N, C-alpha and C positions, 0 to 999 in steps of 0.2 A: 508487305505482309498486311493483311486486313486487320481491322479492329477486333474482329471475332478471334482471329488467330492469336493476336496479342493477349487478349483476355484469357483464352484457354491456357496459353503457356505461362501466364502469370499466376493463374488460380488452380491449375491441375497438373497432373503428370502426363497428360495427353499431348501428343504431337499432332500436327496438322499438315496435310499435303494439299495445296490449293492450285487450281488452274483458273482460267477465266470462265470455265464452264462447269466447275464442280469442285468438291473437296471431300476429303476423308480424314476422320480423326482416328488415332490409333495409339496404343500403348505397347511398348516393348517391356516384357516382364522378366523378372529374375530367373524364371524357369526355362529361359530360351524360347519363349513363345511371343507371338505378336497378336494383339487383339484389336480388330477393327471395330470401333464402336459406332461411328456414323459414316455413311457414304451417301453423298448427294450429287446428282447430275441434273442440270437444268432440263425441264421436261422435253424441250424440242431436240435434245441430243441423247435422250435415252435410247437404248438398244443400238447404239453406234459403236460400242466397245470402249467407251470412255471409262465406265466403271471398272472394267477389267484392266485397263491401263493404269488407273489409280491404284488398284489392288496389286498389280504386278510391280509397280514402282515401290510400294510399301514393302512387299516381299523382298525386293532387292536391298532396300535399306536394312530390313530386319536380318537377312542372311549375312550382311556385312558385319552385323553385331553378334553373329553366332546363333541366331534363331533357327529352329527346325520345325516349328509348328505354327500354323495360322488358325486363329479362332475368329468367329463372328457370331452374332446373335440376332434373333428375331423375336419381337414381342407380338404374339399372334393377334392381339386386340388392336394393334396399331393400324392406321388407315391403309398403308401400303404393304402390309406384312406378306401378302401373297406374292407380290412382285419381288420383294426382298428374298423370300424363300426360293423362288424360281431362279433368281440371279445367283445365289449361293450354290445351289445345286448344279446349275449350268457351269459354274466355275470349278466344279469337281469336289466341292465340300460335302462332307457326310455328317449325319446326325451324331453328335457327341453326347448330349444329354437334353432332357426337357422336363419342364413342369407345365402346369396348366397355363402359365402366363410368360414363359421364357424358354426359348429353344436355342441351344448352343450347337453350332456346327464347327467342324475342324477339318484341317487338311495338312498333311506333311508337306513341308517346303524344302 
């Protein structure tokens, strides 16, 4: 487990799923939903399916705990927000809500 993972688990309610090439942070909520907060894949392996694999692994963990809904968010002003939005939509997520600086997407799992 990386130092970053240890830090997150000590200081927050977030969980982390890591590989040698990327990671995702997520929270399983009391309302039977899972929220993916961060998803990172090294640049040379983007568009290879690794982000989808990380997401599917989190979905499997969440379903085992009774979750039925997946959430993710995009901050439109973030540097890579367009790529994030495209990835969420390609994964089958739909717009759940939005404000000027925060877009929430969701998907039944």
